[in-house]
C-alpha positions in Angstrom: -11.0 -24.1 8.8 -7.2 -23.7 9.4 -5.5 -23.0 12.7 -2.6 -20.7 12.9 -0.6 -19.4 15.8 0.2 -15.8 16.8 3.8 -14.9 17.2 2.7 -13.0 20.3 0.7 -13.1 22.4 0.5 -16.9 22.4 -3.0 -17.8 21.3 -4.8 -19.3 18.4 -7.1 -17.9 15.7 -9.3 -19.5 13.2 -9.0 -18.5 9.5 -11.7 -19.3 7.0 -10.2 -19.9 3.6 -12.8 -19.5 0.8 -12.3 -19.7 -2.9 -14.6 -18.1 -5.5 -15.5 -19.4 -8.9 -14.7 -16.4 -11.0 -13.2 -17.4 -14.3 -9.8 -15.7 -14.9 -8.6 -18.0 -17.7 -9.1 -15.3 -20.3 -6.5 -13.1 -18.5 -3.0 -14.2 -19.4 -1.5 -12.5 -16.4 -3.5 -14.8 -14.0 -2.3 -18.4 -13.5 -4.5 -20.8 -15.3 -7.1 -22.3 -13.0 -6.4 -19.8 -10.2 -9.2 -18.8 -7.9 -9.6 -15.6 -5.9 -9.2 -16.8 -2.3 -10.5 -15.1 0.9 -7.8 -15.9 3.5 -9.6 -14.2 6.5 -12.3 -11.7 7.4 -11.4 -11.2 11.0 -10.3 -7.5 10.7 -12.0 -4.1 10.8 -10.3 -2.3 7.9 -7.2 -3.7 6.1 -4.6 -1.5 4.4 -1.0 -1.0 3.4 0.3 -4.5 2.2 4.0 -4.8 1.6 6.2 -7.8 1.0 9.7 -8.4 2.5 12.6 -9.9 0.5 11.3 -13.5 1.3 7.9 -12.7 0.0 6.1 -12.5 3.4 3.3 -9.9 3.3 2.8 -7.4 6.1 -0.4 -5.4 6.2 -2.3 -3.1 8.6 -5.6 -3.3 10.4 -5.7 0.4 11.0 -8.8 0.8 13.3 -7.5 -2.0 15.5 -3.9 -0.4 15.5 -2.1 -3.6 14.4 0.3 -4.9 11.7 -0.2 -8.5 10.6 2.1 -10.9 8.8 1.0 -13.4 6.1 4.0 -15.7 5.5 4.9 -17.6 2.4 3.5 -20.8 3.9 0.0 -19.2 4.3 0.2 -18.6 8.0 -1.3 -15.5 9.5 0.2 -14.0 12.7 0.3 -10.7 14.6 3.5 -8.8 14.0 2.9 -5.6 15.9 0.3 -4.2 18.3 0.2 -0.5 19.0 1.4 0.2 15.5 0.9 4.0 15.4 -2.3 3.5 13.5 -0.1 2.5 10.5 -1.7 2.9 7.1 0.6 2.5 4.0 3.7 0.4 4.4 6.8 -0.2 2.3 10.0 -2.2 2.9 13.4 -0.5 2.6 16.5 -2.3 1.5 17.6 -3.1 5.1 14.4 -4.9 5.7 12.8 -2.2 7.9 9.1 -1.3 7.4 8.5 2.3 6.4 5.1 3.3 7.7 2.6 6.1 7.4 1.9 6.3 11.1 -1.4 8.0 11.1 -2.0 8.3 14.9 0.3 11.3 15.2 0.7 12.0 11.5 4.3 10.8 11.2 6.5 8.7 9.0 8.1 5.7 10.9 10.8 3.1 10.3 10.0 -0.2 12.1 12.7 -2.8 12.6 12.3 -6.6 12.5 11.6 -6.6 16.3 8.9 -4.0 16.0 10.8 -1.1 17.4 10.1 2.2 15.6 12.0 5.4 14.8 10.2 8.6 13.8 11.5 9.8 10.5 9.3 12.8 10.1 6.7 14.5 12.4 6.0 17.9 10.8 6.4 20.2 7.9 7.7 23.7 8.6 6.6 23.2 12.2 3.0 22.3 11.3 1.4 18.9 11.8 1.1 16.9 8.6 -2.5 16.2 7.4 -2.1 12.5 7.7 0.5 10.6 5.6 -1.4 7.9 3.7 0.9 6.0 1.3 4.6 6.0 0.4 7.2 4.6 -2.0 11.0 4.7 -1.6 13.3 5.4 -4.5 16.8 3.8 -5.2 18.5 6.7 -3.3 16.6 5.9 -0.1 14.3 9.0 -0.4 10.6 8.6 0.3 7.8 10.0 -1.8 4.5 10.1 0.2 1.0 11.4 -0.1 -0.6 13.6 2.6 -4.4 13.8 2.2 -6.8 14.7 5.0 -9.1 12.1 6.5 -10.2 13.2 10.0 -9.8 10.4 12.5 -11.9 9.8 15.6 -8.7 9.2 17.6 -7.2 12.7 16.7 -7.4 15.5 19.3 -7.5 18.0 16.4 -10.2 18.1 13.7 -8.8 20.7 11.3 -5.9 20.9 9.0 -2.8 22.8 10.0 -1.6 22.7 6.4 -4.2 23.9 3.9 -2.8 22.0 0.9 -3.1 18.2 0.3 0.3 17.4 -1.1 2.8 15.0 -2.5 6.1 15.3 -0.6 9.6 13.9 -0.8 11.8 13.1 2.2 15.5 12.8 1.2 17.4 10.0 2.9 18.6 11.1 6.3 16.8 14.4 6.2 14.2 15.7 8.7 12.8 18.2 6.2 10.3 17.1 3.5 10.2 18.8 0.1 6.9 19.7 -1.7 6.7 17.9 -5.0 3.1 18.8 -6.0 0.0 20.2 -4.4 -2.5 20.3 -7.2 -4.8 17.6 -5.8 -8.2 17.2 -4.3 -7.2 14.2 -2.2 -3.9 12.4 -3.1 -3.8 8.8 -2.0 -2.2 5.7 -3.6 1.4 5.9 -4.8 4.0 3.6 -6.5 7.1 3.8 -8.6 7.8 1.8 -11.7 10.2 -1.1 -11.5 12.9 0.7 -13.4 12.6 3.8 -11.2 11.8 6.1 -14.1 8.2 6.9 -13.3 6.1 7.7 -10.3 2.3 7.1 -10.2 0.1 9.1 -7.8 -3.6 8.7 -7.5 -5.9 11.7 -6.8 -8.8 9.7 -5.4 -10.7 12.9 -4.7 -10.6 13.8 -8.4 -10.9 10.2 -9.8 -7.6 10.6 -11.6 -4.2 8.9 -11.6 -1.1 10.8 -12.8 2.3 9.7 -13.9 5.5 11.7 -13.4 9.0 11.3 -14.8 11.6 10.9 -12.1 14.4 13.1 -13.3 16.7 12.9 -10.3 16.8 12.5 -6.6 13.6 14.1 -5.4 12.9 15.6 -8.8 9.7 15.1 -10.9 8.8 16.3 -14.3 6.0 16.1 -16.9 3.0 15.2 -14.8 0.6 13.6 -17.2 -2.9 12.0 -16.8 -2.4 8.2 -16.7 -6.0 7.1 -16.0 -9.4 8.6 -15.4 -9.8 6.7 -12.2 -8.4 7.3 -8.7 -7.0 4.6 -6.4 -6.7 3.9 -2.7 -3.5 1.9 -3.2 -1.6 0.5 -6.1 1.2 -1.8 -7.3 3.1 -2.7 -10.4 4.3 -5.9 -12.1 7.4 -6.8 -14.1 5.6 -6.1 -17.4 5.0 -2.5 -16.3 1.2 -3.0 -15.7 -0.3 -0.8 -13.0 -2.9 -2.3 -10.5 -5.4 0.3 -9.1 -7.8 -0.4 -6.2 -11.2 0.8 -5.2 -14.0 -1.2 -6.7 -12.1 -4.5 -7.1 -8.7 -4.3 -8.7 -8.4 -2.6 -12.2 -5.3 -3.3 -14.3 -3.8 -0.9 -16.8 -0.9 -1.5 -19.2 2.0 0.9 -19.2 0.3 3.2 -21.8 -2.7 3.7 -19.5 -5.1 1.3 -21.3 -7.3 -0.8 -19.0 -7.2 -4.4 -20.0 -8.4 -6.4 -16.9 -10.6 -6.2 -13.9 -10.5 -8.5 -10.8 -13.9 -8.2 -8.9 -13.7 -8.8 -5.2 -16.8 -9.9 -3.2 -16.1 -7.6 -0.2 -16.6 -4.6 -2.5 -14.0 -1.9 -1.6 -10.4 -2.8 -2.1 -8.0 -0.5 -0.2 -4.6 -1.7 -1.4 -2.7 -4.5 -3.2 0.8 -5.9 -3.5 2.7 -8.9 -4.8 4.1 -11.5 -2.4 5.0 -15.1 -2.1 8.3 -16.8 -2.6 8.4 -16.0 -6.3 6.5 -12.7 -6.0 3.6 -14.1 -8.1 0.9 -14.0 -5.4 -1.4 -11.0 -5.7 -2.4 -10.0 -2.1 -5.5 -7.7 -1.8 -6.7 -5.9 1.3 -10.5 -5.4 1.1 -12.3 -3.8 4.1 -12.5 -6.5 6.8 -10.9 -9.2 4.6 -7.7 -10.2 2.8 -7.6 -12.1 -0.5 -5.0 -13.8 -2.7 -4.8 -14.7 -6.4 -2.0 -16.7 -8.1 -0.5 -14.8 -11.0 1.7 -15.5 -14.1 3.4 -12.2 -13.8 5.9 -11.2 -11.1 5.6 -8.1 -8.9 8.4 -5.6 -8.5 7.1 -3.4 -5.6 
């Protein structure tokens, strides 16, 4: 057992670190001899992992309304309480956390001290369904998915917007633009490392699509990438796409599945690369978080 200290409040928690004997040596993308490691299972439902420039990973425990930090030394600490029921996270170029703040169906920007600014709180005067996941392009605009998952902490139970959409929020704008609404339940989203493609999962239809990014807030040529949906996703420097759900399933840039990482906790909600060299795969899985040392480097 390993003791780690909260940033605030000042108290201690115990973290059980457990490694599993799964053999990954046949996968060239995984570091030789690496083991899937459970870092902790003290949460209720983990989501939204994102790494800052140093490789520290921040993730959410949405039912408990918290954002946690897993640093490059392996220490786990509480970053933010009362986190707006944050779901998907992403770091902007200034080091702020962009958040799908699900409590009031908003997009937030959270600074290094935990202070937040509301970036978006409606579409055409109607409450968003519940922003779920997001990705920022090189221009500072934000693509985000808006499915509908009724929450027990919401006063309303019905959608104000009938369609479950993919939106784009231009940098500095308070008005989102509809990118696509042909989904059953859009969820995970990520852009390619070169910024040329956007991947969006329709978890309700068990599909993942790829779009060409043709300009700021412009998408063309939606094509089927994989016949599987995803709760969250990430990419690596080789252009591989990592989809979550039942473990982590890995596809090459052509859409061919070539690897699978089983996770004992069952459902995996999201995944990202962290660590000092961005070669640590970080997986959120229900009440647990896991890590796996990789040979490939993450780019998102």
